N, C-alpha and C positions, 0 to 999 in steps of 0.2 A: 435245304436250298436246292432249287432247280436251275442248273447252270447251262446256258448255251455258250459254247466256246467259239470265239472268233477263230478264223483259220490259223492266224499266226500263233494264237495261244495254244491251240491243239498241237501244232507242229512243235512249238517250243516245249510243251509238256513232254513230248516224246524224244526230241532231238537235242534240246538245249534247256533243260529244266532250270539251270542257273539264271536264265533270263526272266524267270517268273519271280515276282516279289513274294516274300514269305506268306502273306495272307492268301494270295491267289493259289500258290502251291498247296497250302493247307486245305483250302476249300475244295480244290480238285481232288486231293487225296483223301478227303473225308468220306468214309463209306456211307454216311447218312445222307450225303448229297446225291442228287441225280445229275448225271452228266448227259448233255444233249449235244448232238452234232447235226448240222444241216448238210444235205447233199451238195449245197453250194460250196462248202468247204472241201469236199472231195473233188469237185470240179476245179476249184481254185488251185488245189494241190497238184492236180494233173497238169494244169496250165503252167504253173511255176516250174514244175519239173521239165516239161517240154521246152520251156524257154531257157533252161539252164540256170534259173535263179535259185533253185534248191537242188541239192544232191541227195538222193535217197539211197544210193549205193546199190541199187538193183532196179528192176523194172518197177515203175511207179505204181502200176495197178496191183502188182504182187505185194509191194511194200504197204500200200493202203489196206489191202485185205488182211494182211498180218497184223497191222496196227489195230484194226477194228476187232480182230479176234482177241488181242491181248487186253484191251480195255473195253469194258461194257458201256456202250452209249445207247441212249434212246435216239431213234431217228426222228428228227423234226422235219417231217415230210413237207414238201412244197405242195400247196393246194390253192384253190381259188381265193380264199380269204387272205393268204399270205401275199399273193400277187396283187390283189386289190389294195391291201394295206401298204405295200411297198411304194406304190405310186402316190400315196397320201402323206408320206413322212416329210417332215420339214428338215432337210439336211442341207449342209453347206456345199456339198458336192454330189454329183449325179452317179457315182459308181454303182452300177446295178447290183453287184455282189453284196456290197455293204447295205444297200436298201433291202435286199432280200433277207439278209441276216438279221437286221434290226426288226423288220416286219415279222419275221419268224418268232423272235423273242416276244414281240407284242402280242401276237395271236396266241401263242402257246403259254403266255404269262411266265416267261423265263427271265432270269437275270442274265444279261449279256456280259461276258467276260472279254474285255478288250484292253489293249494299250494304245489303240489308234486315237490320236488326239482329236481328229475330226469327228469321231463318233462319241467321245466321252461327254460331250455337251448335249447330246440328244436327250431331251427330257421326257421323251415319250415311252421309254422303257427303263427298267431298273438296270443299273450298270455296276459291275464290279471292275474297278480300274486296276490295271497292272501298271502302276506308276507310284 
């Protein structure tokens, strides 16, 4: 399986793995699965840290670099197709980060791993729900 982790799933996998349901934890830990991460998740993590909504225990950019060294992720790069697709998604809310993440999953044909209730009902991509 090719999994694109939502930002909170990525952070929980590193900081609070007990928040992941067993199936999600198992799929993330399965060496046969590909783990993908969007640059949007890096940006969101930086913003959350700057706002004090998450505590990373050190400089956020250093923490992110170390986290990316510890776990091998494929980078789901932002490109023109992702940008175009993000504007065409039928979502109930306009959060641009969520739009980019879902569009990334669609363009790269990835299963999106999330627990966000507003995203679980998006029928345009394959979803692995953390609930």
